N, C-alpha and C positions, 0 to 999 in steps of 0.2 A: 217471580212472587212475592219475592221480599227483596229489598234494595239493600239495606245500610253495608258498604264495605269501609270496613274503619280503619281508617289511618290515625295515627299519631302526630299533629304538629309540635311545634313548642310551645311547652308550657305557660298557661297564665295562671297566677295563684290566687287563689281565693281563700277563705277560711270557712273551716266546714262543722260543723257542729253535729253528735254524735252521740245518742244519749245509750249507754251500756248499762243494762240493771238497775236505772235511774241513775248513772253515773253520768255527769256530762264533761265528755267533750271536744274541747277547743283549738282551736289553733292551727286546723287542719290544713295545707296546700290541696289543690286539685290540678292536674295537668290540663288543659282543653282539650275534648276527644273531638276531631273533625269529621264528620260523616261524607265519605263517599259516594255515589258520584253529586250529592247536596255539597252547597258550598261551606264553607270552615265555620264550625258555631263558632259565635261571641254573645256579645251582650247584643247587639243587633243584628237580629234572624235577616233581616231581608225582607220579611213578609209584607207585603198590600192587604187592604183589609179588602177581600174577594169573596160575597156569596152569590156564586150565579143561582140557586134552585127561586128566587123573588117569593118568598113565600111560601114555596109548597109543601117543602117539609113539618114547618109550623102548621099549614090547614092538614093537612094530614094526622100529625099528633092530637090536633084540638078535633078533627072529626072521633078520634076515637073517646075523645071524653064527655060528646054530643049528650046532655041532658044531666047528665053530673053537675053537682055542686063543688066549684072551685075552689071555693074558699074554704073547703074541708078535705078537699085535698090537700092546699097544702099545709092544712094542721097537720095531716098525717105525715108532712114532710122529715117531722120533727124525728117520726120512726121509722123514718127509712134512710134518708140522707148519710149518707158515710157508714154504713151498716153491711158488716160481713152477710154472706149464706146465711151460716149457722144464726146467727143473731135474728136474722130476719124469717127464720124458720121457727124460732122459738115465740117472738113474736105472733105469729100465726096460730102456734097450737096454745098458745095463753088465750087468744080470743081479741087479741089486743087488735090486730092488720088482719086485712084478709089479703089474697092473691092480688084482686080488683083492687084494690087501694093501692098497694104496691106498684101493681103496673101503671095505678090511675098518675103515681106521685113523679116516676119518670118520664111518665108520657107530657105529663105539665112543666117539667125542666127543662126540655127539650122546647118545646113552644115557645117557653117563656125565659128560657137564659139561653140555654146551648142557641137558639135559632133569633134571637134578639139583632136591635142593631148591636153590632161589635160584639155580637159573642163569639162562642170557640169553634164552633162550627163543624165540630165531630161528625156529629150524625146526618145522613145524606139520603134516608129512604124507612120510613115507618110502614110496619108491618101491617096491612088491610084488617087484618085477624087476632092481635094480638089480644084485644079485649074481651071478645069472643073465649079465646085460651085460655083468658085468666080467668074468668068467671068458673067455664068449664074447669077449672084444675080446681078454684073453689069447691065446687061439688063434686068432684072426684075423690075429692080430701078428705070430705064428709062423710063418703060412702066408706072409706078406706080404714078412717079411724075408726066405724062401726065395727066393720068386720076383721079389725085387728092386725090391718097389712102396715109394713113398712113404706114412709114417705122417702123417697129417693132425695139425693142432699141438693139437689137445684130445681126439684117438682116445684113449678110454680115462680118460679124466680124469672127474671129476664135477661137476656144476652142479646149484646149485639156482635152481626157476621159480617167481618171486614167486606168490602167490595168485591172481591174479586172472588167469593166463594158461591156460585151458582143455587137459586132460589127461584121456586118454581112463580109466588107468590110478588114478587120483587124482579126491580132490574139488578142486574149484575156488570154492571159495567169497567172494572178495574181504574175508576177512574175516569175513560176515556170519554170525549162527549158523542164519537161516533156508535158505543155502544151504552149512551147513557137509557135509551130506550127497548133493550133488549133483556126480555124475560126469558130463558129458557125451560122448557118443558119439561123439566123434573129438576129435584134437589140434588144437590151433592149427596154421597151419602154422611156427611158426617152429620147433616143438616137433619135429616133422616132420622138419625142414632136422637140429637140431641131432642128432637120430639119425642122419640119414645121415651125417651125418659124424663118426659113433665115438663123439661122446659119454654119457656116461652118466648119465639123469638121477636126480640122488638122493634128489629128493623135492622138497618143496617152501617156501617161505622164507615167512616171517609177513610181517602189513604193517599198514599203521594200516586200521582198516576203512574200506572204501568209498574208499581211496586220502586216508584221512583228512574228506573230506564228508560227516561224520556229524554232529560238535558240536564247538564252539568251545572247550569245554573238554576235549574228551577229550586227554588226553596223545598224544604221537606213540608208534607203536609197539603200541598198542594195540585190541584188535578183541576184539568179543564171542564169537567163534569160539573164537581162539585165550589170550584173555589177554595179558600186559604183557609185550614184547618189551626186553630193558635194551642199555645202551651195555654194551661190556665194559671199558672204560677207567672206568669211573665210576658201576656200577649203581646207582639212582634216586639218580642226583648230576647225571650230565653226560644228557642226553635224545640217544636214539637218531637224533634227527629224521626230517624224510622221512614217505612211506609207506612205500618200497623198505626199512625197515628190517632185515628178516630178512634181504633179499639182499645189506646191507653188512657187516652183524652176523654173518652165519655168516662171511665172509669174512677180516674181520677175526679172527678166533677162530679160524678153520682147520676149520671146519665141512664144507668143501667148498674146492676149487680158485680154482674162480668161480662166478660167479651172474650170473641173467636181474633183469630189474627192469624200470619206467614212470617214466613220467615226463609232467607237463599243466606243470608250473613250478615245478620244484627236487626233486625226490620223488627221483632219483636223486642228484644234485649232494649235495642236504645231508645225506645221512644218510651218503655217500661222505666226505664233509670229517668229519665229527663222529666215522668208524670209522676216518680215515686206511687208505682203501683209496682209488684211483681208480675214479671213477663217468664212463663215456662213456654223454652221451645224443647220436645220432646224428642228422644230419637228417629234419624230420621224414617218416613214410614209409620210410626208410631199412631198416627192419625191420617186416617185414608184420605190422600187431597185430589182423588177423582174430583171433578166437579170443581177445580179453582183454576180460575184462569192464571197459567203460568210463567215464567220465567225458565228457571232450566230445571225439568222433570228429576232429573239426577239430584240435583238439590234439593229443592224449596219442601217446604216442610210447614204443616199446620201446629201451631202454638196458642195459650190461653193467656190471658191475665185476669187478674181478679186484685183486690184490697190485700189478700191475704195467699202465702205459699196454700193453706187449707182450699181456699176458693179456685185457686187454680185449678189445684191437682181435681177436684169436684166436676169441672168442668171438663178436662182430660176424659173423666172418669164415664162419663155422659156423652162422649164423642168416639167411643171407639166400644170396643167386643170384649167380653166380660174375663176373656183370657188375658187382654190384655191392660186390666183396669189395674192400677196401683194403689199399695195400701191407701186408706183414709185414717188409719191410727197414726200420725205422724210424733217422731219420738225427739224432743226436746232436746234430749239429752245424745242425739245422734253423731255430735262434732267430738264428745268424750274419748281420749284417747286416739285419735283419728288425724293423721299427719296431711296437711295442707301446705300447698306451695301459693305464696303469693310473689307474681311476677310482678319484680321490683322495678320501678322507675327510677329509682335512686334519690328519691325523696322522704325522706326517717318523717316528717310532718304529713305526708299524705299518708302513708302506710301506718301510721303509727294507729289512729285511734281500729282503722279495721283490724289488725293483729289485737290489740288488748282485746276488742270483741269476741275474736277467734277462739283466745287463749280461756276469756275468760268463760268459753260456753265448752271448754277441756281441751280442745284441739292442740297438737304440736303444729305451729309455724315456722317454715322453710321458706326463706326468699330463694329464689329462683330466674335466670335468666331466658327469654325465649322469644327467637324472633319469627314470625310467620308473615315476613315479609314476600316470598316468592311465591306465595298460597297463588294463584290465580284463580280467584272464582269472576271476577268480573272478564276473564276471555272464555268460564265455561256459557257463562249466562248470554256473551256476546254469537257466542256461535251454538246454540242449543235454542234462543227464545223464537226466532221464525220459525223453527220445526216445531218445536212444543204448543206455541200457540197453534199454527193450523192444524195439528191434531186435535186441540180441544175445538176450536172451531166447526170442523167437521164433527166430531161426537157430539158437540151440545147445537149445532146446527144456527152459529152466530153468525149476523148479516155482515159482519166483515171475515172476511174468510185468510186474509196474510197481513204480516205488516207493511208488504209492499202495498196494498189496499189502504192499509191505514195512515200509512207518509204522507198519499195522493189524499185521504179525505182531509187531513191536516192542514196540507198547501192551500185549499180551495179557500181556507180563511185563518191563516198565520196565527195572525192577533187574538183570535179568540180560540182556535182551535189549539194552537204552540205557542203560549205567548211567552214561552222563554226560551224556543228552541224543540228540535228533536235531534239536536246529533246522535245522540245515542243509538235508539228509533231508526235514525235512517243508516249508519250503518249494521246494527243488528239484520235489518231487513234486506240483506245481500249477501251475507253469511251461511254460511250451512254447518250441519253438526262436524263436530271433530271427536268422535266415540274415543280414540287412542288418548287425546289429549285430556278430554273430561276424567278420563280413569285415570290417568297421572297425578292430574291436580288429589284427585278421593285420595290416591294410594299415597301422595306424599303428605294429605294433610292425616289420616289415620295413622302414617307411622311417625311423623314426628307427635303427634298427641301419643301415642301408645308409647312412645322411647323417653320421653318426657319424663311420664306419668312414672315408668318403670324401672329409669336410671336415678330418681330421688325419691324413690320406694313412696309413694305419692298418692293419700285417695281420691285427688280432689286436685282441680287448679281454681284459685283465687282473681277474678281482676276485675280492675275499674271500671263499671258503667258497661260497655259494649267493647271492651279490648279484648282482641282476637277473636272475634265472632266469628271472622272467616274460616279461622281452625277449625272451630267447631261445626259451622255449619257446613265445608268440604268435610271433616271429617264425621257429618251426620250424627254429631255426637248430641246428648240431652244437655242445656246450658238455662239455669234460672237466674234473674234478675233481682233480689231484695232491696228493698229501700235503705238509703245509705245517707240519709242524714241532707244537708244542703250546704249552700256556700251563705255566708254571708248576705249575699245579694237576692238570695232567696231562690234559686239557683237549686233544681233536688240532682240528686246524682242517687247511682246505685252499685253493687256489689255481687259479680254473679261467679257461680257455682259453674265448674267445667267438669265431665266425668268420661269415663268410656264408654265409648256408643253399649247401649243396649242396659246403660245403669240404671234408668233411669228414677226406680225408688231409692236409689243414693242420690241423689243430687236436690231432692225434692227435702228427702230427709234431711239432709245437712241446711239446704236453702230456708227450711223452720228451723232448725236451730238455732242458726245464726239470727233469725227476724225474732225468737222468743230470748235470745239474751240482749237486742240491741233496738228493737222498737223504735224507729227511727224514720216510720214510714209519714209523711204529712199531708197537709191538707188544703186544697186554695182555698182556704173559707175567706180569703179577704180580697178576692178576684169579685167573687161569686158574690158575696156580701155589697158591695160596690155596684156591680150591674143589674142586679135584680132588688136591690133594695133593702135587704134582709130575704126574702121570703125564702124561704125554704134550702137555707145557708147557714 
């Protein structure tokens, strides 16, 4: 379900600029974070410009806009682009926008920016009922206002779903060409929950094929169904990272208000950091993962992305039952007096700005050392993928019933169907579950996290970008990444908070407090302006 198995390589020094409560902190160096099994992250991403849709996504978006004045839609973009969910709801309440206009702005941007020649290619399908749902939301809001009903935070706002989440009105492929026309008979429960909360399912976000467990040489964001998704801060220069690439890129570039992704070990937090958005992976099982094409069900976790911590929480709350919802009143003072452990890299230039921001928010900062290299997440995926996929295929009546069948399909046209090889898939297809080894890995990670927090008397761990994603993923612990400025080259970074399993409310509170103190989310405006000639950017 997610892919990013993180390993650190040698340091590559870059200057990071971070603002803490209006104070500019510079001169920070960043160690490069490499994504396994994807190639090492560098200034050269190894990506090609590939869009396999032949204008179909653009056509789907424009079909939804039939009869609308596109010039007026673009003009409304100034009130929509780069706005968080509360700002949009306030604009609707004030009569400045309608849900129809908000949805139309995103569809127009998908058609003319995301899917333009040289576009970032983050969206792989459009919901054919999106505009109808938006117009219905306008009607329902008028009725609710008249009767005094409370409007849910995500009501009428656009959500993109990662393309491994089952939807009855759009294909669900996990990025593989073999499933490109597979349309499940029913939605994943989380989709029904979002619909029930009044959210507009705008479409499907692109992803790394099979959540990255296809080939060691495939760039992050590539799939045989969709092509290559690019980081809007530096297309073909900075990797989009992770497997929830489209989910992160689309939010960063204002193709939707928020998105849903999935994670096994870093596939939400890695692209969130790389694209300067908030990525929240809750405790394992917090959001129902039924109906999600799996990697390893024992680890796979559904999570959310937004421009702010509050937006990510709003999506989470819309996707879960009432008893699992998190507090919506986030405390900007949540770090006050809390003991936070930073996993040190031995580079004070790298660590100083984050420490300063945390201290500014009132936290006590402690340097710690932690080695999670022995946690074999890849082994868990390799041994469980075939059985877990077969179970999904049987329950959702997928046309490809096994990984072996998928390997054979790809081998019939490897240049098109397995452009970068399929070594991981071939190995996984021949493996069978090892429940004792899986349980041992989970126990090892859970105990390492527990003892680290206990021995150092910590309220949370903080790591740079997606470090320790394998520890949090295997332990089923919540982790949330908050934008943390950028290098002088423009490549964004994030800071991730990890807490004990079940302590999701603390994770989002700590992240919100850091967000309030740091305020370092970036916008990819220069790229969008260059591509679209200024429209909507």
